[in-house]
C-alpha positions in Angstrom: -95.4 -117.7 180.3 -93.4 -115.1 182.2 -94.7 -113.1 184.3 -94.9 -110.5 187.4 -96.9 -112.2 190.0 -98.5 -110.2 193.0 -99.5 -112.4 195.8 -100.5 -110.8 199.1 -101.2 -107.1 199.3 -97.9 -105.0 199.7 -95.5 -102.9 198.8 -93.9 -103.4 195.1 -90.4 -104.6 195.8 -92.6 -108.2 196.6 -93.5 -108.3 193.3 -92.1 -111.4 191.5 -91.0 -112.9 188.0 -92.4 -116.3 187.8 -93.4 -118.8 184.7 -97.2 -119.2 184.8 -99.8 -120.8 182.4 -101.1 -118.6 180.0 -104.1 -116.7 180.4 -106.9 -117.7 178.0 -109.6 -115.3 176.5 -113.0 -115.6 177.1 -116.0 -114.8 175.3 -115.2 -110.9 173.4 -112.1 -111.0 174.5 -108.4 -111.7 172.6 -105.2 -113.2 173.3 -102.3 -110.2 173.3 -98.7 -111.4 172.9 -97.1 -108.7 174.5 -94.9 -106.3 173.0 -94.3 -103.4 175.5 -96.1 -102.7 178.4 -96.5 -99.0 180.3 -96.5 -98.8 183.6 -98.8 -96.0 186.1 -98.5 -94.5 189.3 -102.1 -96.8 189.8 -100.1 -100.3 189.4 -98.9 -99.3 192.8 -101.6 -98.3 194.4 -102.8 -102.0 192.9 -100.3 -104.2 194.3 -101.0 -102.2 197.9 -104.6 -103.4 198.2 -105.9 -99.1 197.5 -106.6 -99.7 194.1 -110.3 -99.3 192.8 -109.9 -102.7 191.6 -108.7 -105.8 193.8 -108.1 -108.6 191.7 -108.4 -111.9 192.9 -104.9 -113.5 194.1 -102.0 -114.1 192.2 -102.8 -111.7 189.7 -100.5 -109.4 187.2 -100.3 -105.6 187.3 -100.2 -103.5 184.2 -103.1 -101.6 182.7 -102.3 -101.4 179.6 -100.6 -103.1 177.0 -99.6 -103.3 173.0 -98.7 -106.7 170.9 -99.8 -109.1 168.4 -103.3 -110.7 168.6 -102.9 -114.5 170.1 -106.5 -115.8 169.4 -109.6 -114.7 169.8 -112.7 -115.4 172.5 -115.8 -116.5 170.9 -117.8 -113.4 169.4 -114.6 -111.4 168.5 -115.2 -109.7 164.7 -113.4 -106.5 164.9 -109.9 -107.9 165.4 -108.5 -111.3 164.3 -104.7 -113.0 165.0 -101.9 -111.5 163.5 -103.5 -108.0 163.8 -100.7 -105.1 165.8 -102.9 -104.0 168.8 -103.1 -101.5 172.1 -105.7 -102.1 174.5 -106.9 -100.8 178.1 -106.7 -103.6 180.7 -108.4 -104.4 183.8 -104.5 -106.0 185.0 -102.4 -108.3 183.9 -100.0 -106.3 181.2 -97.0 -106.9 183.0 -96.4 -110.4 181.2 -95.3 -112.0 177.9 -99.3 -112.8 177.5 -102.3 -110.6 178.4 -106.3 -110.7 177.6 -108.2 -107.4 176.6 -111.8 -106.7 175.9 -112.1 -106.7 172.5 -114.2 -102.9 172.6 -111.0 -101.7 174.5 -108.4 -102.7 172.2 -107.6 -100.6 168.9 -105.6 -101.0 166.0 -102.3 -99.4 166.1 -101.7 -97.1 163.6 -98.8 -97.7 160.9 -95.8 -95.9 161.7 -96.3 -96.5 165.5 -94.0 -98.7 167.1 -95.1 -101.2 170.3 -93.3 -99.4 172.7 -95.1 -96.0 171.6 -98.6 -98.0 171.3 -97.4 -99.4 175.2 -97.9 -96.5 176.2 -100.6 -94.6 174.2 -104.0 -95.9 175.9 -104.2 -94.7 179.6 -102.2 -91.7 179.3 -103.7 -90.1 176.3 -107.1 -91.3 176.5 -107.5 -89.9 180.1 -106.2 -86.9 179.2 -108.8 -86.8 176.7 -111.6 -87.9 178.1 -110.5 -85.1 180.8 -109.9 -81.9 178.6 -112.8 -82.7 176.0 -115.4 -84.1 177.8 -115.1 -82.8 181.1 -113.1 -79.4 180.8 -115.0 -78.6 177.5 -112.0 -76.7 176.8 -112.2 -74.4 173.3 -109.7 -73.2 171.2 -108.5 -69.7 172.3 -108.3 -70.7 176.0 -105.9 -71.2 178.2 -105.1 -74.5 180.1 -102.8 -75.0 182.8 -101.5 -78.2 183.5 -99.8 -79.4 186.8 -97.4 -81.9 186.9 -96.5 -81.5 183.1 -93.7 -83.7 182.4 -95.7 -86.9 183.9 -97.3 -89.8 182.2 -100.8 -88.0 181.8 -99.3 -84.1 182.2 -97.3 -84.0 179.2 -100.3 -86.0 177.4 -102.2 -82.8 178.3 -99.8 -80.3 176.8 -100.1 -81.9 173.8 -103.9 -82.4 174.4 -104.2 -79.1 174.8 -102.0 -77.8 171.8 -103.9 -79.9 169.4 -107.4 -78.4 170.3 -105.8 -75.0 169.5 -105.6 -73.7 173.5 -102.4 -71.6 175.4 -101.1 -74.4 177.1 -99.3 -73.1 180.8 -96.9 -75.8 181.8 -96.5 -76.4 185.9 -93.3 -79.0 187.2 -91.1 -79.1 189.7 -87.7 -78.6 188.3 -86.0 -76.8 185.4 -85.8 -80.4 183.6 -89.1 -81.3 183.5 -90.4 -78.0 182.6 -88.2 -78.1 179.6 -89.5 -81.5 178.4 -93.3 -80.1 178.4 -91.7 -77.3 176.4 -90.5 -80.0 173.8 -93.9 -80.7 173.5 -95.6 -77.5 173.0 -96.2 -75.4 175.8 -96.7 -71.9 175.7 -95.2 -70.8 179.4 -94.1 -72.5 181.8 -93.9 -72.3 185.8 -91.4 -73.6 188.0 -93.5 -74.4 191.4 -90.5 -75.2 193.5 -89.6 -71.5 192.9 -92.2 -70.0 191.9 -95.7 -68.8 193.4 -98.1 -71.1 190.7 -100.8 -68.4 191.7 -99.5 -64.8 191.0 -97.7 -66.3 188.0 -100.6 -67.8 186.0 -102.0 -64.4 186.9 -99.2 -62.6 185.5 -98.9 -64.8 182.5 -102.9 -64.0 181.6 -103.2 -60.3 182.6 -105.2 -61.2 185.5 -107.3 -63.2 183.8 -106.6 -66.4 185.5 -106.8 -69.7 183.2 -109.9 -71.3 181.8 -109.2 -75.4 182.8 -106.8 -77.0 184.9 -105.4 -80.4 184.6 -104.6 -81.3 188.2 -102.8 -84.9 188.5 -100.8 -83.8 191.3 -103.5 -82.6 194.6 -102.3 -81.8 197.9 -100.8 -78.7 198.5 -100.9 -77.5 194.6 -104.8 -77.7 194.3 -105.6 -74.8 196.7 -103.1 -72.3 194.2 -104.3 -73.8 191.3 -107.9 -73.4 192.0 -107.0 -69.5 192.9 -105.5 -69.7 189.5 -108.7 -70.2 188.0 -110.9 -67.4 185.9 -114.2 -66.6 186.4 -115.7 -69.7 185.2 -113.0 -71.8 185.3 -113.1 -75.7 185.2 -110.9 -77.5 187.1 -110.4 -81.4 186.9 -109.1 -83.8 189.3 -107.2 -86.0 188.1 -105.2 -88.0 190.7 -103.6 -87.3 193.7 -99.8 -88.1 194.0 -99.3 -85.2 196.4 -102.3 -85.9 198.8 -106.2 -85.7 198.2 -107.5 -82.8 197.0 -109.9 -80.7 199.3 -112.3 -78.6 197.6 -113.4 -75.1 199.3 -117.2 -75.3 197.7 -117.6 -71.0 198.6 -114.5 -70.4 196.1 -116.2 -72.6 193.6 -119.2 -69.9 193.7 -117.8 -66.7 194.0 -116.5 -67.0 190.6 -118.7 -70.0 188.9 -116.0 -72.4 189.1 -116.3 -75.9 188.6 -114.2 -78.8 190.0 -115.0 -82.0 188.5 -113.3 -85.7 188.9 -113.0 -87.4 185.6 -111.4 -91.2 185.5 -110.9 -93.1 182.6 -111.8 -96.6 184.5 -115.3 -95.5 184.9 -115.9 -93.6 181.5 -115.1 -95.8 179.3 -117.7 -98.0 181.3 -120.7 -95.7 181.0 -119.6 -93.7 178.5 -118.2 -96.1 175.6 -119.5 -94.0 172.6 -117.6 -91.2 174.1 -114.6 -93.5 174.5 -114.4 -94.1 170.7 -114.6 -90.7 169.0 -111.9 -90.1 171.8 -109.6 -93.1 170.6 -110.4 -91.7 166.6 -109.5 -88.2 167.6 -106.0 -89.1 169.2 -105.1 -91.5 166.6 -105.7 -88.9 164.1 -103.9 -86.8 165.6 -100.8 -89.1 166.1 -100.8 -89.4 162.5 -100.8 -85.8 161.8 -97.9 -85.7 164.0 -99.8 -83.4 166.6 -99.0 -86.6 169.2 -95.2 -87.9 170.3 -95.1 -90.4 173.1 -92.5 -89.6 175.4 -90.8 -92.9 176.8 -87.9 -92.0 179.0 -87.4 -95.7 180.6 -87.7 -98.9 178.7 -86.6 -102.1 180.9 -87.2 -105.5 180.9 -89.4 -107.1 182.9 -87.3 -108.4 185.1 -87.0 -105.3 186.0 -90.6 -104.4 186.9 -90.6 -103.1 190.1 -87.8 -100.8 189.3 -90.0 -99.4 186.8 -92.6 -98.7 189.0 -90.4 -97.2 191.6 -89.2 -94.9 189.0 -92.6 -93.2 188.8 -93.4 -93.5 192.5 -90.1 -91.6 193.4 -90.8 -89.2 190.7 -87.4 -90.1 188.7 -89.5 -90.5 185.7 -90.8 -88.3 183.2 -93.2 -88.9 180.3 -93.9 -92.9 180.4 -91.8 -96.1 181.5 -92.1 -99.1 179.3 -91.5 -102.8 180.3 -90.2 -104.7 177.1 -91.0 -108.8 177.8 -88.4 -109.1 174.6 -85.6 -107.2 176.2 -83.1 -109.6 178.7 -81.2 -107.8 181.2 -77.6 -107.5 181.4 
């Protein structure tokens, strides 16, 4: 099979496309013939050796995938060859074949394409876990979403609306804000031209947001924290703008909370809650409340370009790699 291969820690530009043996599913695993894999910012971190997972060399990056079950390992009972599935992976999605744990492999709903399914697991489940289980967002509350046109940010907008919240989408360009508006955002903030705290306070008549979904961090975190009202909860989802520094005194005075949220660890420690999240997300998809946004589709040979689209912030929504697509 063809696969994107990492042989040493470094830049994504050092990745190569090689012919390698297909993996074999171990007990409780399935082998998936890959039809679409979405790239994530974490892929670049993994290749650089800066991610929580440091796979043995050589390996293929790729934290999620969708395709058809080709074979099942011992003990697999819920799935069978020929099933259309999507899965969360430890790594290995940027290849023509990938293995996934049965427990983290899910049937693709009728009507969902492989490309949508390949873009679904990491972003939607991460956002739902953060907003529902950690943020405890309630209907009628206000959700502020930073990086609202990004892979997870855009799903947070949709999930907030599905949960009955008022959603304030914040992003750095008018084009990105337009994408968030199309996905249901009630109000918009351009933090490149507007002061985030002042704008959110004006939109909420001085009350502030109840929950902030923050995959950006850096300098924006301080402004977002100030934009929270009494009892507000800020969700630390990522660090693309730099690691947040949290002043404990500002949590205390307004009874605020700052909470980290990581799908990687959540799925290990709370598998039952993960299943509840997946079931609710798939129901919302079937009800038309969720529509995966894919801004770019590229062949396997252009996987480096796909990852660079994310790290250079030139994409919105998700970037999908399709192994069967051939370069022109």
